N, C-alpha and C positions, 0 to 999 in steps of 0.2 A: 238613668246615670248620664252624667255630663263628663266627656272627656275631654281634657285639655292637653295641646300637643305644644310642647316648646322646643324648638330647634335652638341648639347652644353650640355656639363655638367661639372659645376664648372668653368666656364670660363670668370667669370665677370672680370678679369683684361685685357680681351683681346678685348672684345666685341666692343668699341668704336673705337678703331683703324681698327678691323676687317670691323667694317660698314662703316667707310670712304673708305678704300681701296676696298671693294666690289663695292659700288658706283661708284666711280671712273672707275673701272674696266670694268663695266658693260654699264656704258655710252659711253664709247668707241667702244663697238660693232655696236652702232647705232641700236639696237633694242630694244622693248620693255621687259621689265624684271620683275620678282618678287622674293624676297628674301623671303625663307621660313626657319626661325630658330625652331628648335625642342629641346625644355627644355627637357631633359630626366632625369627628377626627381632631377634635381640641388639642392645641398643644400646650396651652397651660396647665395649671391645676385643675380644670372644671369638671373633668370626671371623676377625681376623688371626693371633690365636692358635692357632686351628685350622688354618689355611693353612699355618702354620709346620711343624704335623706332618706335612703331605703329604712322602711319600717314604720316611715310616717304616713300618714291615713292616705292611702292610694296611691302612693308615689311609686312609678317605674321607672328605669333608666335604661335607654335602646342606646347600646354603644357601638355605633358603625366601624367600619375598618379603616376609614379614611375620610378627608373633607369632600362631599359630593355637592354641596350648594345646599342654600335654604329650601329650596322647593323640593328637592329629592330627601333632604332630611325629614321635612313634614311629610312626604309620601310615606316614609318608613314608618313613622310615627302612625299613621292612619292604617297602615295595614295589621296593627296590632290592638286597636281601640276596641272598648267594649260598651261605651255609653251610645245612647240612641241620639245625643246633642254632642258634636264635637267642635271644640272653639280651638282655635289656632292662635298662638299670641307670642311675639317676639321677647326674648330674655334681656333685651337693653331697658327695660323700664320706661321707655318711652310711650307705650301704650298703657295706661293705667289698668292694673287687672282689676280694680274696683268696677270698671265697665261691664265687667262678663255678666254681672245678674241682670244688666238691661238688655242683653243679647239674647239671654236665654228667656226672659220675660217675653221681649217682642216675639222670639221663634213661636212660643206656647200661646200667645195669645192670638196672633195672625195665623198660625199654621202655616208659617212659612218654611221652605226649604234650604233657605240660603238669607242669612242676614249678615249684610256688609256694613263698613263703618265710614265716616267721614271725619276726619282729623281736625279739630278745630283749633285755631290759633296756633298753627305747626311752629314747632321751635326749631325747623331744620333750616340751614343756611339756603341762599338764593341759588346756589348751586345744586341743590338736591330738588328746589321746589319747580324749578324751570324744566328740567329733565321728567320731572314727575307730572307736570300738565301734558307734556307731548305724550307720554306713556297713557294718561288717562283718556286723551283724547283719540289716539290711535285704537285703544281697548273698545271703547264706544263704537268706534267706526265698524271695526272688524266683528264684534260679538253681537252689535245691534242692540245691546242691552245700555239702557241711559242708568249708569251708576256715576257717582262724582268721583270717586277715591278708589282706585283698584289697586293702589300700594300699600295701603293700609293692610297689614296681616294679622289684625284682631278682628277675625270674623268667626261666624258659626255656622256650621252645617249639620244637615241631617244626615242620619248614618247611611240612609241608602244612597245619597248623591257621594259619600265619601268611598263607599265601596265599589261604587261605578267608575270613580276615579281610579282607584287601585287596580282594576280589573281592566282600564286600557293599556296600560303597559308602554306608554309613549316614554321615548329615552329622555328628553326634557321637554318642560310644560309650563304653562304658567297656572297656577292652581287657580285664582278667582277665576280667570276665564274659562278654564276647564270646567268648573263647575258650573256654568251657565248651560252647558251642553246638556247636562243629567237634571236640570232644575226648572220648574216652572214658576213657582211662586217664590218672587225674590225682593227686598227690600234692603234698606240701609238705615242707619242712625247716626247721629252725632255722638262722637266720643271726644275725649281730652287727648292732649299731646303734651308730652314733656321732656326736659332736657334730659340727654342720656346720663343716666347716674355714674357711670364709671366704662372706662376702657375706650374705643374707636369704633367708627362705625366700619363695618365689612363691607360695605357696597360702594366702591369707588365710581368714577365715571366708567371704566371698561367695564366693570361689572353690569352697570347701568347699560350702555349698549349692548352687552351679551343678552341682556334680559330682553330689550327691545326686539332683538334678532328673532330670539327665540318665541317671543309671541306672534311676531309677522310669521315666521315659517311653520309655527304651529296651527295656527289658525285662520289662514289666510293666502289665497294666490294672487292677491292684489297686486303687490310688487312685481310681477311676474307680466300681469296684464299693463300695467302702466308701462314696462320698458317696451313692451311690444308696440302700444302706441305711440311712443316716444320714437321708436324705430321706423316705424311707418313713417310719422310724421316729418322726421329727418331725411329720411330716402326721398320726399316729394321735394322738401326745401334743396336738398343737395343737386336733384335734377333741373329745380328750376334755376337755380342759381350757375349752374354750368351753362345751360342755355343762354341766362344771361351773360356771363362773361362771354360766349361766343359772338354774340350779337354785337355788345360793345367794340370787341375787335375788330368786326369788320367795318362797324359805324366809326370808328376815331383810328383806327389803324394799331401796329402792335405797342406803340410809344404808351398808349392808355393802359393796355394790359399790364406792362411792367412795374407800373405804378402802383399797382394793386396787390403785389407780391405778399405785402404784410398782413393784408385781409384774407388771404389764402392761408398763409401761417394760422392764423387765427382760426379760421375755420377747421383747419387739419386738428390744431389742438384741443378743440371743441368736440369733435367726434371722436378724436382716441379716448378724451376725459370721459365721454358717456360710455364708451365702448367698454372700458374697465371697470367702469360703475356696474355694467348690465353684467357683466362676467361675473363680479364680486357678489353681484344678489342671487345670480343662480348657482353659485358655488355654495350658497349658505343653504340652498335647497338641496343640492348635490350631497354635501357633508351630512345633512339631517338622515337623507336616504341610507347614506353609509353607515351611520350610527344604527339605524335602525333595523337594516339587514343582518348588522353583528348580532343582533339580539343579546348582548351584554345588559346585565342587571343594573337598574338605576342607581342600585345602592347594596352594598353587602353589609348585613348584620353581624356583629362579632359575637354579641351576647345581650340577652336581656336581663337586666339584674331586676328582681321584684322579692318581696318578701314572704 
């Protein structure tokens, strides 16, 4: 069986077309399937539209108590899947459902545990493409896995990988990167990319930055090591600069030292800026520890609607 997990947040205008295209694509695979829609606290009529799909082949609707975010919504869907191959896809129709058979075929032929995708001819603006390149580069560095497009949620996973991700119980995580901890055989294939059919993107610059910090603090201590190296280097530079000022004062008198007051202010501002930056990075880690020790659930399921 194939399980398709679709996180939904305020996508009522896309859902009917998405449902028709998903059914057609899944019938093409020749396998049994289920479609799990996860209503992530939508404020529009999305939940009622999804309830209207109950009774169609394999449709199940998972209703969350509030908006938890895309990755938590997908995790909640992972917790109830029944298929051996699990596919994730967004509800905005930017990733064509017609590419799902290629994902399933690639996984079966190569016996892969994870099949990622690379969006060709992306229709996003430069303000989405540039941050995406940064995320992709950092994810490759952190995971050590060379995949080109980590931001595309049209991906396929083996059931055992999904079960391990659900068992990890991390408060916040980046699903494509988390999967690499539990999978050995991975690949990626090219897929299409389309303009959003209706509605607006739910990922603004602020959410992209939060996603980047989640990625860093979930999978790497690299920022802390960098801060340690920077701090050590700055300490040596500070001592050297202080000795230099003392020597020049003795050589050229107090008049020369007075003329360098603005340089001192510049150095002071630089040190203070780096200090606050370091405190912010450490605050991200402390905040993550705070969320983990409280043991609050990543999501709360209000009801599972199914025929």
